[in-house]
DRENDO-1510 file (C-alpha; in Angstrom, 1 decimal, always signed):
<recs>
REC; n; res; u; v; w
REC; 1; ALA; +111.1; +111.8; +213.8 .
REC; 2; GLU; +110.6; +109.2; +211.1 .
REC; 3; PRO; +108.3; +110.0; +208.4 .
REC; 4; VAL; +104.6; +109.0; +208.9 .
REC; 5; ALA; +101.8; +108.1; +206.5 .
REC; 6; THR; +98.4; +109.8; +206.5 .
REC; 7; LYS; +95.0; +108.1; +205.6 .
REC; 8; ASP; +94.8; +110.8; +203.0 .
REC; 9; GLY; +97.8; +109.4; +201.0 .
REC; 10; LEU; +100.5; +111.7; +202.2 .
REC; 11; VAL; +103.8; +111.2; +203.7 .
REC; 12; ILE; +104.8; +113.8; +206.5 .
REC; 13; LEU; +108.5; +114.4; +206.5 .
REC; 14; PRO; +110.1; +116.1; +209.6 .
REC; 15; LEU; +113.3; +117.8; +208.7 .
REC; 16; ASN; +115.3; +120.5; +210.3 .
REC; 17; LEU; +114.2; +123.4; +207.9 .
REC; 18; GLY; +110.4; +122.3; +208.5 .
REC; 19; LEU; +107.7; +119.8; +208.1 .
REC; 20; PHE; +106.8; +118.5; +204.5 .
REC; 21; ALA; +103.7; +116.7; +203.4 .
REC; 22; VAL; +104.4; +114.8; +200.2 .
REC; 23; SER; +101.8; +113.2; +197.8 .
REC; 24; MET; +102.5; +109.4; +197.8 .
REC; 25; THR; +101.0; +109.4; +194.4 .
REC; 26; ASP; +103.3; +111.9; +192.5 .
REC; 27; GLY; +105.9; +113.0; +195.1 .
REC; 28; LYS; +104.9; +116.7; +195.1 .
REC; 29; VAL; +104.9; +118.8; +198.0 .
REC; 30; VAL; +101.2; +119.3; +199.2 .
REC; 31; TRP; +102.0; +121.5; +202.2 .
REC; 32; LYS; +104.9; +122.6; +204.2 .
REC; 33; LYS; +105.5; +124.3; +207.7 .
REC; 34; ASP; +108.8; +126.2; +207.7 .
REC; 35; TYR; +110.8; +126.3; +210.9 .
REC; 36; ALA; +113.8; +128.1; +209.7 .
REC; 37; VAL; +114.5; +131.8; +209.4 .
REC; 38; LYS; +116.2; +132.7; +206.1 .
REC; 39; LYS; +118.5; +136.0; +206.5 .
REC; 40; LYS; +120.9; +137.1; +203.7 .
REC; 41; GLY; +120.7; +133.7; +202.0 .
REC; 42; VAL; +121.5; +131.8; +205.0 .
REC; 43; PHE; +118.8; +129.6; +206.8 .
REC; 44; THR; +118.9; +129.5; +210.6 .
REC; 45; VAL; +116.9; +126.8; +212.3 .
REC; 46; LYS; +115.2; +127.9; +215.6 .
REC; 47; PRO; +115.7; +126.5; +218.2 .
REC; 48; THR; +119.2; +124.9; +217.7 .
REC; 49; ASP; +117.8; +121.6; +218.6 .
REC; 50; ALA; +115.2; +120.9; +216.0 .
REC; 51; SER; +113.8; +117.7; +217.3 .
REC; 52; THR; +110.3; +116.9; +216.0 .
REC; 53; VAL; +107.9; +114.2; +217.3 .
REC; 54; LEU; +104.8; +113.3; +215.3 .
REC; 55; GLY; +101.6; +111.8; +216.7 .
REC; 56; PHE; +97.9; +111.2; +215.5 .
REC; 57; ASN; +94.6; +111.3; +217.4 .
REC; 58; SER; +92.6; +108.1; +217.4 .
REC; 59; ASP; +91.1; +108.4; +213.9 .
REC; 60; SER; +94.1; +110.2; +212.2 .
REC; 61; SER; +92.2; +113.3; +211.6 .
REC; 62; VAL; +94.5; +115.5; +213.7 .
REC; 63; LEU; +98.4; +115.5; +213.4 .
REC; 64; TYR; +100.3; +116.7; +216.6 .
REC; 65; ILE; +103.7; +118.0; +216.3 .
REC; 66; ALA; +106.1; +118.4; +219.4 .
REC; 67; ARG; +109.2; +120.4; +219.1 .
REC; 68; THR; +111.5; +121.8; +221.5 .
REC; 69; ASP; +109.8; +125.2; +221.5 .
REC; 70; PHE; +106.1; +124.3; +220.7 .
REC; 71; THR; +103.3; +121.7; +220.4 .
REC; 72; GLU; +100.8; +122.2; +217.7 .
REC; 73; ALA; +97.6; +120.2; +216.1 .
REC; 74; VAL; +97.3; +120.6; +212.4 .
REC; 75; HIS; +94.9; +119.1; +209.9 .
REC; 76; PRO; +97.1; +116.4; +208.3 .
REC; 77; LYS; +95.5; +117.0; +204.8 .
REC; 78; THR; +96.2; +120.6; +204.6 .
REC; 79; GLY; +98.7; +121.5; +207.3 .
REC; 80; ALA; +96.2; +124.3; +208.7 .
REC; 81; ALA; +96.8; +124.8; +212.4 .
REC; 82; ILE; +93.9; +123.8; +214.6 .
REC; 83; TRP; +95.9; +125.2; +217.8 .
REC; 84; PRO; +99.4; +126.1; +219.0 .
REC; 85; ALA; +100.6; +125.4; +222.5 .
REC; 86; PRO; +103.9; +127.1; +223.7 .
REC; 87; MET; +106.4; +124.8; +225.3 .
REC; 88; PRO; +109.5; +126.0; +227.0 .
REC; 89; SER; +112.8; +124.9; +225.7 .
REC; 90; GLU; +113.4; +122.2; +228.6 .
REC; 91; GLY; +114.8; +119.4; +226.6 .
REC; 92; SER; +113.8; +117.3; +223.3 .
REC; 93; PRO; +110.3; +115.9; +223.0 .
REC; 94; GLY; +110.6; +112.1; +223.1 .
REC; 95; PHE; +107.1; +110.8; +222.6 .
REC; 96; LEU; +103.5; +112.2; +221.9 .
REC; 97; TYR; +100.7; +109.9; +222.9 .
REC; 98; TYR; +97.1; +110.5; +222.2 .
REC; 99; THR; +94.6; +109.1; +225.0 .
REC; 100; SER; +91.0; +109.6; +225.4 .
REC; 101; LYS; +91.6; +112.0; +228.2 .
REC; 102; GLY; +94.2; +114.0; +226.5 .
REC; 103; LEU; +97.5; +114.4; +224.6 .
REC; 104; LEU; +100.7; +113.3; +226.7 .
REC; 105; SER; +104.0; +114.8; +225.8 .
REC; 106; LEU; +107.1; +112.9; +227.3 .
REC; 107; PRO; +110.7; +114.1; +227.4 .
REC; 108; SER; +113.5; +112.3; +225.5 .
REC; 109; ILE; +116.4; +110.9; +227.1 .
REC; 110; LYS; +118.5; +112.3; +224.3 .
REC; 111; ASP; +119.5; +115.4; +226.7 .
REC; 112; ALA; +120.2; +112.9; +229.4 .
REC; 113; THR; +123.6; +114.5; +229.9 .
REC; 114; LEU; +122.1; +117.7; +231.0 .
REC; 115; LEU; +120.9; +118.1; +234.6 .
REC; 116; GLN; +117.9; +120.1; +233.5 .
REC; 117; ASN; +114.3; +119.9; +234.2 .
REC; 118; LYS; +112.4; +117.8; +231.7 .
REC; 119; ARG; +108.6; +118.3; +231.2 .
REC; 120; ILE; +105.8; +115.8; +231.1 .
REC; 121; ALA; +103.0; +117.6; +229.8 .
REC; 122; PHE; +99.3; +116.8; +229.4 .
REC; 123; PHE; +97.4; +118.9; +226.9 .
REC; 124; ASP; +93.6; +119.1; +226.2 .
REC; 125; PRO; +93.7; +117.8; +222.6 .
REC; 126; SER; +90.7; +120.0; +221.5 .
REC; 127; ASN; +92.2; +123.3; +222.1 .
REC; 128; GLY; +96.0; +122.7; +223.3 .
REC; 129; ASN; +95.3; +124.1; +226.8 .
REC; 130; LEU; +97.7; +122.7; +229.4 .
REC; 131; LYS; +95.8; +120.2; +231.9 .
REC; 132; TRP; +99.0; +119.5; +234.1 .
REC; 133; GLU; +102.6; +119.3; +233.8 .
REC; 134; ILE; +105.4; +117.5; +235.8 .
REC; 135; LYS; +109.0; +118.7; +235.9 .
REC; 136; MET; +111.4; +115.9; +236.3 .
REC; 137; LYS; +115.4; +115.4; +235.7 .
REC; 138; SER; +114.8; +112.2; +233.6 .
REC; 139; GLY; +113.8; +111.4; +230.2 .
REC; 140; VAL; +111.6; +108.7; +229.1 .
REC; 141; LYS; +112.9; +105.5; +227.3 .
REC; 142; ALA; +109.5; +103.7; +227.0 .
REC; 143; PHE; +106.1; +103.9; +228.4 .
REC; 144; ILE; +102.9; +101.7; +228.4 .
REC; 145; GLN; +99.3; +102.7; +229.4 .
REC; 146; SER; +97.2; +100.4; +231.5 .
REC; 147; GLY; +93.7; +101.8; +232.0 .
REC; 148; ASP; +94.1; +105.3; +233.3 .
REC; 149; THR; +97.6; +104.7; +234.5 .
REC; 150; ILE; +100.8; +105.4; +232.5 .
REC; 151; PHE; +104.0; +103.5; +233.5 .
REC; 152; LEU; +107.3; +105.1; +232.4 .
REC; 153; SER; +110.7; +103.6; +232.0 .
REC; 154; MET; +113.1; +106.6; +232.6 .
REC; 155; GLN; +116.7; +107.4; +232.6 .
REC; 156; ASN; +118.6; +110.3; +234.2 .
REC; 157; ALA; +121.9; +112.1; +233.5 .
REC; 158; LEU; +123.8; +109.7; +235.7 .
REC; 159; ASP; +122.4; +106.7; +233.6 .
REC; 160; ARG; +120.3; +105.7; +236.7 .
REC; 161; GLU; +117.0; +104.0; +235.5 .
REC; 162; ALA; +113.6; +104.3; +237.3 .
REC; 163; VAL; +110.2; +103.3; +236.7 .
REC; 164; ASN; +107.3; +105.9; +237.5 .
REC; 165; SER; +103.6; +105.7; +237.2 .
REC; 166; PHE; +100.9; +108.3; +237.5 .
REC; 167; LEU; +97.1; +108.7; +236.8 .
REC; 168; LEU; +96.2; +110.6; +233.8 .
REC; 169; ASP; +93.6; +112.5; +235.7 .
</recs>
């Protein structure tokens, strides 16, 4: 993911070894989350695909982190966890999108060559509980919301494209 700035003067840097919050004032690391395991001086990143997607709620007071193996909500100023939600390794996350009804996690087309199930998940943003999920064999290229409907531009492993829509409820 690309770095994102917070309203508290930090830049969140997603790296393979972890997530780092760096002060824009002096460049010092304010907090970090380690995603790597160190054994005998060698770092191992788990999972092997360390894709990270970041998103904020409507007032930027909560930072949402999606990786192949989990989704988490944290306080952007401190990095303290609000809630974790397990996410099975079924492809790389592509987008995190906060709506007034919940947090939408959409799969990437990055793994389009793999004919595996990809998961669209909709979480309760206050506690991380899964409201619903859809398993598909396509990744999301782009999306747009209109009212309570989400429209998805999707692509599968055979480079076939489709448009899908669904109600957030």
